[in-house]
N, C-alpha and C positions, 0 to 999 in steps of 0.2 A: 504493500500499499504506500501511496506517495505522502508527501505531506499536504499537499493541495489536492482535493478531490472536488470535482464541479458533478452535481447530481443533475438528474433529468429537468426540464422545465417544470416549474411547479404549475397546477391547473389556475393559479392567479394570473399566469403569463398568456391567457388565451388573446386571440388578436382583436376582441372586442373592446380593450382597454386603448387604442390609438398607438399601437406599437411599443408599448411597455412588454415586455418578455422578461420575466424573472426565474432565476435560478437559485438553487443553495449551492453553498460552497463550505466544504469542511475544512478546518485548519487546526489539526491535532485533536484536542477534546471540544473544540467550538466549533458552531456552524454559522455563518451569516448569509443573509438574503442579497443578491444583487440583481440588478436589472440593466437592459441594453441602454438605457438613457443614461448611465454613468451612476446612479443612486447605489448606495452600499448602506446596508442595516448594520446595527451593532452585532458583535459576535455573542452569540448565545451559546449555552451548555444544550439546550433542548431544540431538536430539529423543529419540532412543533411550533416553537416561538418563532423561530426564523420564519417558517412558512407564513405564519400570521404578520409579521412585518411585512412581507412581501404583499399578502393580500392587501393591507392598511394602505401600502404604497401605490398600488394600483388603483385602489377605490379612490384615492386622494386625487388622483389624475382624471 
């Protein structure tokens, strides 16, 4: 396993959000959400919280 792992795009990354496509990235024990627009969420220990961050980001757009 590598230090940085990118997961599949989250369901929050659907095309209905005007080009915001989110993914989760794992860094050691932490997971964070990222978006194609350049946004990056805080590092979280829980993957579910990183996915929630991504959903909130796309909902705000």
